[in-house]
PyMOL Python script that loads the backbone (N, CA, C, O; Angstrom):
from pymol import cmd

cmd.read_pdbstr("""\
ATOM      1  N   MET A   1       0.852  -1.175   0.000  1.00  0.00           N
ATOM      2  CA  MET A   1       0.000   0.000   0.000  1.00  0.00           C
ATOM      3  C   MET A   1       0.902   1.244   0.000  1.00  0.00           C
ATOM      4  O   MET A   1       1.812   1.350   0.823  1.00  0.00           O
ATOM      5  N   ASN A   2       0.653   2.168  -0.909  1.00  0.00           N
ATOM      6  CA  ASN A   2       1.485   3.369  -0.958  1.00  0.00           C
ATOM      7  C   ASN A   2       1.025   4.406   0.068  1.00  0.00           C
ATOM      8  O   ASN A   2      -0.046   4.275   0.660  1.00  0.00           O
ATOM      9  N   CYS A   3       1.837   5.422   0.267  1.00  0.00           N
ATOM     10  CA  CYS A   3       1.540   6.398   1.324  1.00  0.00           C
ATOM     11  C   CYS A   3       0.262   7.179   1.044  1.00  0.00           C
ATOM     12  O   CYS A   3      -0.469   7.494   1.983  1.00  0.00           O
ATOM     13  N   TRP A   4      -0.037   7.504  -0.222  1.00  0.00           N
ATOM     14  CA  TRP A   4      -1.249   8.280  -0.507  1.00  0.00           C
ATOM     15  C   TRP A   4      -2.501   7.479  -0.186  1.00  0.00           C
ATOM     16  O   TRP A   4      -3.500   8.043   0.260  1.00  0.00           O
ATOM     17  N   THR A   5      -2.459   6.177  -0.405  1.00  0.00           N
ATOM     18  CA  THR A   5      -3.595   5.334  -0.035  1.00  0.00           C
ATOM     19  C   THR A   5      -3.769   5.318   1.472  1.00  0.00           C
ATOM     20  O   THR A   5      -4.893   5.400   1.967  1.00  0.00           O
ATOM     21  N   ARG A   6      -2.655   5.211   2.217  1.00  0.00           N
ATOM     22  CA  ARG A   6      -2.733   5.253   3.680  1.00  0.00           C
ATOM     23  C   ARG A   6      -3.321   6.571   4.168  1.00  0.00           C
ATOM     24  O   ARG A   6      -4.155   6.585   5.074  1.00  0.00           O
ATOM     25  N   PHE A   7      -2.892   7.675   3.573  1.00  0.00           N
ATOM     26  CA  PHE A   7      -3.414   8.986   3.982  1.00  0.00           C
ATOM     27  C   PHE A   7      -4.912   9.080   3.717  1.00  0.00           C
ATOM     28  O   PHE A   7      -5.657   9.620   4.534  1.00  0.00           O
ATOM     29  N   ALA A   8      -5.347   8.561   2.587  1.00  0.00           N
ATOM     30  CA  ALA A   8      -6.762   8.615   2.232  1.00  0.00           C
ATOM     31  C   ALA A   8      -7.617   7.767   3.174  1.00  0.00           C
ATOM     32  O   ALA A   8      -8.731   8.157   3.523  1.00  0.00           O
ATOM     33  N   LEU A   9      -7.096   6.611   3.583  1.00  0.00           N
ATOM     34  CA  LEU A   9      -7.853   5.717   4.459  1.00  0.00           C
ATOM     35  C   LEU A   9      -7.888   6.194   5.909  1.00  0.00           C
ATOM     36  O   LEU A   9      -8.910   6.062   6.582  1.00  0.00           O
ATOM     37  N   ARG A  10      -6.771   6.748   6.393  1.00  0.00           N
ATOM     38  CA  ARG A  10      -6.681   7.179   7.791  1.00  0.00           C
ATOM     39  C   ARG A  10      -5.911   8.502   7.879  1.00  0.00           C
ATOM     40  O   ARG A  10      -4.799   8.528   8.407  1.00  0.00           O
ATOM     41  N   PRO A  11      -6.478   9.589   7.375  1.00  0.00           N
ATOM     42  CA  PRO A  11      -5.735  10.845   7.253  1.00  0.00           C
ATOM     43  C   PRO A  11      -5.355  11.499   8.575  1.00  0.00           C
ATOM     44  O   PRO A  11      -4.392  12.264   8.617  1.00  0.00           O
ATOM     45  N   ARG A  12      -6.066  11.227   9.632  1.00  0.00           N
ATOM     46  CA  ARG A  12      -5.796  11.919  10.893  1.00  0.00           C
ATOM     47  C   ARG A  12      -4.869  11.161  11.829  1.00  0.00           C
ATOM     48  O   ARG A  12      -4.667  11.575  12.970  1.00  0.00           O
ATOM     49  N   VAL A  13      -4.311  10.067  11.363  1.00  0.00           N
ATOM     50  CA  VAL A  13      -3.412   9.264  12.182  1.00  0.00           C
ATOM     51  C   VAL A  13      -2.077   9.975  12.391  1.00  0.00           C
ATOM     52  O   VAL A  13      -1.467   9.869  13.455  1.00  0.00           O
ATOM     53  N   TYR A  14      -1.634  10.692  11.380  1.00  0.00           N
ATOM     54  CA  TYR A  14      -0.304  11.283  11.429  1.00  0.00           C
ATOM     55  C   TYR A  14      -0.303  12.651  12.086  1.00  0.00           C
ATOM     56  O   TYR A  14      -1.326  13.333  12.149  1.00  0.00           O
ATOM     57  N   ARG A  15       0.847  13.029  12.566  1.00  0.00           N
ATOM     58  CA  ARG A  15       1.023  14.221  13.399  1.00  0.00           C
ATOM     59  C   ARG A  15       0.710  15.522  12.659  1.00  0.00           C
ATOM     60  O   ARG A  15       1.154  15.732  11.531  1.00  0.00           O
ATOM     61  N   MET A  16      -0.064  16.390  13.316  1.00  0.00           N
ATOM     62  CA  MET A  16      -0.326  17.713  12.783  1.00  0.00           C
ATOM     63  C   MET A  16       0.862  18.596  13.171  1.00  0.00           C
ATOM     64  O   MET A  16       1.205  18.696  14.349  1.00  0.00           O
ATOM     65  N   ILE A  17       1.482  19.228  12.190  1.00  0.00           N
ATOM     66  CA  ILE A  17       2.671  20.035  12.472  1.00  0.00           C
ATOM     67  C   ILE A  17       2.400  21.525  12.414  1.00  0.00           C
ATOM     68  O   ILE A  17       2.991  22.299  13.166  1.00  0.00           O
ATOM     69  N   LEU A  18       1.523  21.923  11.537  1.00  0.00           N
ATOM     70  CA  LEU A  18       1.119  23.317  11.417  1.00  0.00           C
ATOM     71  C   LEU A  18      -0.302  23.276  10.887  1.00  0.00           C
ATOM     72  O   LEU A  18      -0.507  23.087   9.688  1.00  0.00           O
ATOM     73  N   PRO A  19      -1.284  23.449  11.756  1.00  0.00           N
ATOM     74  CA  PRO A  19      -2.674  23.254  11.322  1.00  0.00           C
ATOM     75  C   PRO A  19      -2.974  24.037  10.048  1.00  0.00           C
ATOM     76  O   PRO A  19      -2.654  25.222   9.959  1.00  0.00           O
ATOM     77  N   PRO A  20      -3.577  23.394   9.078  1.00  0.00           N
ATOM     78  CA  PRO A  20      -4.137  22.038   9.049  1.00  0.00           C
ATOM     79  C   PRO A  20      -3.192  20.989   8.455  1.00  0.00           C
ATOM     80  O   PRO A  20      -3.638  19.886   8.138  1.00  0.00           O
ATOM     81  N   ALA A  21      -1.918  21.295   8.299  1.00  0.00           N
ATOM     82  CA  ALA A  21      -0.975  20.376   7.652  1.00  0.00           C
ATOM     83  C   ALA A  21      -0.529  19.262   8.596  1.00  0.00           C
ATOM     84  O   ALA A  21      -0.332  19.471   9.793  1.00  0.00           O
ATOM     85  N   ARG A  22      -0.379  18.077   8.019  1.00  0.00           N
ATOM     86  CA  ARG A  22       0.118  16.913   8.751  1.00  0.00           C
ATOM     87  C   ARG A  22       1.363  16.386   8.054  1.00  0.00           C
ATOM     88  O   ARG A  22       1.580  16.635   6.868  1.00  0.00           O
ATOM     89  N   ARG A  23       2.181  15.653   8.811  1.00  0.00           N
ATOM     90  CA  ARG A  23       3.427  15.135   8.259  1.00  0.00           C
ATOM     91  C   ARG A  23       3.568  13.657   8.574  1.00  0.00           C
ATOM     92  O   ARG A  23       3.204  13.185   9.651  1.00  0.00           O
ATOM     93  N   HIS A  24       4.104  12.951   7.605  1.00  0.00           N
ATOM     94  CA  HIS A  24       4.398  11.524   7.782  1.00  0.00           C
ATOM     95  C   HIS A  24       5.773  11.238   7.199  1.00  0.00           C
ATOM     96  O   HIS A  24       6.110  11.728   6.121  1.00  0.00           O
ATOM     97  N   PHE A  25       6.553  10.460   7.896  1.00  0.00           N
ATOM     98  CA  PHE A  25       7.803   9.961   7.339  1.00  0.00           C
ATOM     99  C   PHE A  25       8.052   8.558   7.852  1.00  0.00           C
ATOM    100  O   PHE A  25       7.598   8.175   8.931  1.00  0.00           O
ATOM    101  N   ARG A  26       8.773   7.816   7.065  1.00  0.00           N
ATOM    102  CA  ARG A  26       9.105   6.442   7.414  1.00  0.00           C
ATOM    103  C   ARG A  26      10.536   6.170   6.955  1.00  0.00           C
ATOM    104  O   ARG A  26      10.870   6.345   5.783  1.00  0.00           O
ATOM    105  N   LEU A  27      11.354   5.749   7.876  1.00  0.00           N
ATOM    106  CA  LEU A  27      12.725   5.399   7.528  1.00  0.00           C
ATOM    107  C   LEU A  27      12.720   4.059   6.808  1.00  0.00           C
ATOM    108  O   LEU A  27      11.895   3.212   7.150  1.00  0.00           O
ATOM    109  N   PRO A  28      13.555   3.823   5.870  1.00  0.00           N
ATOM    110  CA  PRO A  28      14.725   4.572   5.432  1.00  0.00           C
ATOM    111  C   PRO A  28      14.418   5.612   4.359  1.00  0.00           C
ATOM    112  O   PRO A  28      15.350   6.227   3.842  1.00  0.00           O
ATOM    113  N   PHE A  29      13.158   5.834   4.002  1.00  0.00           N
ATOM    114  CA  PHE A  29      12.784   6.848   3.013  1.00  0.00           C
ATOM    115  C   PHE A  29      13.199   8.216   3.556  1.00  0.00           C
ATOM    116  O   PHE A  29      12.664   8.639   4.581  1.00  0.00           O
ATOM    117  N   PRO A  30      14.135   8.928   2.908  1.00  0.00           N
ATOM    118  CA  PRO A  30      14.700  10.155   3.487  1.00  0.00           C
ATOM    119  C   PRO A  30      13.868  11.411   3.233  1.00  0.00           C
ATOM    120  O   PRO A  30      14.417  12.504   3.096  1.00  0.00           O
ATOM    121  N   TYR A  31      12.548  11.256   3.171  1.00  0.00           N
ATOM    122  CA  TYR A  31      11.667  12.390   2.913  1.00  0.00           C
ATOM    123  C   TYR A  31      10.485  12.369   3.880  1.00  0.00           C
ATOM    124  O   TYR A  31      10.064  11.315   4.358  1.00  0.00           O
ATOM    125  N   ALA A  32       9.968  13.553   4.149  1.00  0.00           N
ATOM    126  CA  ALA A  32       8.718  13.682   4.895  1.00  0.00           C
ATOM    127  C   ALA A  32       7.642  14.097   3.891  1.00  0.00           C
ATOM    128  O   ALA A  32       7.893  14.921   3.011  1.00  0.00           O
ATOM    129  N   VAL A  33       6.474  13.539   4.022  1.00  0.00           N
ATOM    130  CA  VAL A  33       5.350  13.914   3.171  1.00  0.00           C
ATOM    131  C   VAL A  33       4.434  14.811   3.994  1.00  0.00           C
ATOM    132  O   VAL A  33       3.967  14.420   5.064  1.00  0.00           O
ATOM    133  N   VAL A  34       4.183  16.006   3.492  1.00  0.00           N
ATOM    134  CA  VAL A  34       3.329  16.983   4.167  1.00  0.00           C
ATOM    135  C   VAL A  34       2.029  17.048   3.381  1.00  0.00           C
ATOM    136  O   VAL A  34       2.045  17.196   2.159  1.00  0.00           O
ATOM    137  N   TYR A  35       0.915  16.939   4.070  1.00  0.00           N
ATOM    138  CA  TYR A  35      -0.379  16.908   3.385  1.00  0.00           C
ATOM    139  C   TYR A  35      -1.469  17.529   4.248  1.00  0.00           C
ATOM    140  O   TYR A  35      -1.305  17.730   5.451  1.00  0.00           O
ATOM    141  N   ILE A  36      -2.586  17.825   3.593  1.00  0.00           N
ATOM    142  CA  ILE A  36      -3.790  18.321   4.270  1.00  0.00           C
ATOM    143  C   ILE A  36      -4.920  17.380   3.896  1.00  0.00           C
ATOM    144  O   ILE A  36      -5.110  17.060   2.723  1.00  0.00           O
ATOM    145  N   ASP A  37      -5.662  16.940   4.889  1.00  0.00           N
ATOM    146  CA  ASP A  37      -6.798  16.079   4.580  1.00  0.00           C
ATOM    147  C   ASP A  37      -8.062  16.920   4.491  1.00  0.00           C
ATOM    148  O   ASP A  37      -8.362  17.719   5.378  1.00  0.00           O
ATOM    149  N   ARG A  38      -8.789  16.725   3.413  1.00  0.00           N
ATOM    150  CA  ARG A  38     -10.066  17.377   3.161  1.00  0.00           C
ATOM    151  C   ARG A  38     -11.145  16.300   3.164  1.00  0.00           C
ATOM    152  O   ARG A  38     -10.827  15.116   3.052  1.00  0.00           O
ATOM    153  N   PRO A  39     -12.395  16.679   3.289  1.00  0.00           N
ATOM    154  CA  PRO A  39     -13.456  15.664   3.312  1.00  0.00           C
ATOM    155  C   PRO A  39     -13.474  14.751   2.078  1.00  0.00           C
ATOM    156  O   PRO A  39     -13.784  13.565   2.189  1.00  0.00           O
ATOM    157  N   ASP A  40     -13.143  15.300   0.908  1.00  0.00           N
ATOM    158  CA  ASP A  40     -13.233  14.519  -0.325  1.00  0.00           C
ATOM    159  C   ASP A  40     -11.903  14.066  -0.902  1.00  0.00           C
ATOM    160  O   ASP A  40     -11.886  13.261  -1.833  1.00  0.00           O
ATOM    161  N   TYR A  41     -10.786  14.562  -0.376  1.00  0.00           N
ATOM    162  CA  TYR A  41      -9.488  14.236  -0.952  1.00  0.00           C
ATOM    163  C   TYR A  41      -8.354  14.544   0.022  1.00  0.00           C
ATOM    164  O   TYR A  41      -8.558  15.182   1.055  1.00  0.00           O
ATOM    165  N   VAL A  42      -7.164  14.081  -0.325  1.00  0.00           N
ATOM    166  CA  VAL A  42      -5.950  14.399   0.422  1.00  0.00           C
ATOM    167  C   VAL A  42      -5.105  15.273  -0.499  1.00  0.00           C
ATOM    168  O   VAL A  42      -4.844  14.905  -1.644  1.00  0.00           O
ATOM    169  N   TRP A  43      -4.680  16.425   0.003  1.00  0.00           N
ATOM    170  CA  TRP A  43      -3.915  17.382  -0.797  1.00  0.00           C
ATOM    171  C   TRP A  43      -2.455  17.320  -0.382  1.00  0.00           C
ATOM    172  O   TRP A  43      -2.118  17.668   0.749  1.00  0.00           O
ATOM    173  N   GLY A  44      -1.585  16.881  -1.283  1.00  0.00           N
ATOM    174  CA  GLY A  44      -0.161  16.803  -0.998  1.00  0.00           C
ATOM    175  C   GLY A  44       0.471  18.178  -1.129  1.00  0.00           C
ATOM    176  O   GLY A  44       0.375  18.807  -2.183  1.00  0.00           O
ATOM    177  N   ILE A  45       1.114  18.650  -0.073  1.00  0.00           N
ATOM    178  CA  ILE A  45       1.753  19.964  -0.065  1.00  0.00           C
ATOM    179  C   ILE A  45       3.210  19.854  -0.479  1.00  0.00           C
ATOM    180  O   ILE A  45       3.684  20.645  -1.295  1.00  0.00           O
ATOM    181  N   ALA A  46       3.927  18.877   0.077  1.00  0.00           N
ATOM    182  CA  ALA A  46       5.353  18.746  -0.211  1.00  0.00           C
ATOM    183  C   ALA A  46       5.840  17.344   0.091  1.00  0.00           C
ATOM    184  O   ALA A  46       5.331  16.666   0.983  1.00  0.00           O
ATOM    185  N   VAL A  47       6.831  16.928  -0.666  1.00  0.00           N
ATOM    186  CA  VAL A  47       7.634  15.761  -0.332  1.00  0.00           C
ATOM    187  C   VAL A  47       8.996  16.360  -0.026  1.00  0.00           C
ATOM    188  O   VAL A  47       9.768  16.694  -0.924  1.00  0.00           O
ATOM    189  N   SER A  48       9.269  16.487   1.263  1.00  0.00           N
ATOM    190  CA  SER A  48      10.377  17.297   1.752  1.00  0.00           C
ATOM    191  C   SER A  48      11.572  16.459   2.172  1.00  0.00           C
ATOM    192  O   SER A  48      11.452  15.617   3.062  1.00  0.00           O
ATOM    193  N   PRO A  49      12.737  16.676   1.541  1.00  0.00           N
ATOM    194  CA  PRO A  49      13.942  15.955   1.986  1.00  0.00           C
ATOM    195  C   PRO A  49      14.355  16.403   3.377  1.00  0.00           C
ATOM    196  O   PRO A  49      14.273  17.589   3.696  1.00  0.00           O
ATOM    197  N   PHE A  50      14.791  15.481   4.197  1.00  0.00           N
ATOM    198  CA  PHE A  50      15.200  15.821   5.566  1.00  0.00           C
ATOM    199  C   PHE A  50      16.359  16.806   5.596  1.00  0.00           C
ATOM    200  O   PHE A  50      16.521  17.534   6.575  1.00  0.00           O
ATOM    201  N   LYS A  51      17.174  16.841   4.536  1.00  0.00           N
ATOM    202  CA  LYS A  51      18.334  17.722   4.520  1.00  0.00           C
ATOM    203  C   LYS A  51      18.000  19.161   4.139  1.00  0.00           C
ATOM    204  O   LYS A  51      18.846  20.045   4.275  1.00  0.00           O
ATOM    205  N   ARG A  52      16.797  19.406   3.672  1.00  0.00           N
ATOM    206  CA  ARG A  52      16.410  20.756   3.274  1.00  0.00           C
ATOM    207  C   ARG A  52      15.960  21.555   4.485  1.00  0.00           C
ATOM    208  O   ARG A  52      15.602  20.986   5.517  1.00  0.00           O
ATOM    209  N   GLU A  53      15.979  22.864   4.356  1.00  0.00           N
ATOM    210  CA  GLU A  53      15.555  23.737   5.445  1.00  0.00           C
ATOM    211  C   GLU A  53      14.135  23.391   5.875  1.00  0.00           C
ATOM    212  O   GLU A  53      13.239  23.348   5.032  1.00  0.00           O
ATOM    213  N   PRO A  54      13.907  23.143   7.158  1.00  0.00           N
ATOM    214  CA  PRO A  54      12.567  22.779   7.635  1.00  0.00           C
ATOM    215  C   PRO A  54      11.559  23.900   7.388  1.00  0.00           C
ATOM    216  O   PRO A  54      11.867  25.079   7.567  1.00  0.00           O
ATOM    217  N   GLY A  55      10.376  23.522   6.984  1.00  0.00           N
ATOM    218  CA  GLY A  55       9.295  24.483   6.844  1.00  0.00           C
ATOM    219  C   GLY A  55       9.317  25.323   5.590  1.00  0.00           C
ATOM    220  O   GLY A  55       8.549  26.280   5.491  1.00  0.00           O
ATOM    221  N   TYR A  56      10.172  25.005   4.617  1.00  0.00           N
ATOM    222  CA  TYR A  56      10.223  25.807   3.405  1.00  0.00           C
ATOM    223  C   TYR A  56       8.891  25.808   2.658  1.00  0.00           C
ATOM    224  O   TYR A  56       8.638  26.701   1.848  1.00  0.00           O
ATOM    225  N   TRP A  57       8.054  24.838   2.916  1.00  0.00           N
ATOM    226  CA  TRP A  57       6.779  24.654   2.223  1.00  0.00           C
ATOM    227  C   TRP A  57       5.639  25.454   2.845  1.00  0.00           C
ATOM    228  O   TRP A  57       4.541  25.485   2.290  1.00  0.00           O
ATOM    229  N   ARG A  58       5.876  26.102   3.985  1.00  0.00           N
ATOM    230  CA  ARG A  58       4.786  26.756   4.719  1.00  0.00           C
ATOM    231  C   ARG A  58       4.042  27.813   3.916  1.00  0.00           C
ATOM    232  O   ARG A  58       2.843  28.011   4.116  1.00  0.00           O
ATOM    233  N   GLU A  59       4.730  28.488   3.019  1.00  0.00           N
ATOM    234  CA  GLU A  59       4.059  29.508   2.207  1.00  0.00           C
ATOM    235  C   GLU A  59       3.000  28.900   1.295  1.00  0.00           C
ATOM    236  O   GLU A  59       2.129  29.617   0.802  1.00  0.00           O
ATOM    237  N   ARG A  60       3.058  27.606   1.064  1.00  0.00           N
ATOM    238  CA  ARG A  60       2.063  26.927   0.227  1.00  0.00           C
ATOM    239  C   ARG A  60       0.706  26.807   0.914  1.00  0.00           C
ATOM    240  O   ARG A  60      -0.290  26.497   0.260  1.00  0.00           O
ATOM    241  N   LEU A  61       0.655  27.043   2.197  1.00  0.00           N
ATOM    242  CA  LEU A  61      -0.623  26.936   2.925  1.00  0.00           C
ATOM    243  C   LEU A  61      -1.519  28.159   2.698  1.00  0.00           C
ATOM    244  O   LEU A  61      -2.719  28.099   2.964  1.00  0.00           O
ATOM    245  N   THR A  62      -0.961  29.240   2.220  1.00  0.00           N
ATOM    246  CA  THR A  62      -1.760  30.471   2.050  1.00  0.00           C
ATOM    247  C   THR A  62      -2.244  30.636   0.637  1.00  0.00           C
ATOM    248  O   THR A  62      -2.926  31.613   0.327  1.00  0.00           O
TER     249      THR A  62
END
""", "prot")
cmd.dss("prot")
cmd.show_as("cartoon", "prot")
cmd.util.cbc("prot")
cmd.orient("prot")
């Protein structure tokens, strides 16, 4: 099962980092997936490498 399917089935399981955005990561995959769950869909905001500056994607929420 891929990560987008997991998010769609159980979107509120993962940690909210900046409301309404949530983040999921799983080692050894060196990226965090940032998303927003909506009633009808899951909106992917960023697939963020751990080595990049944290929070660079925040401007995408506005």
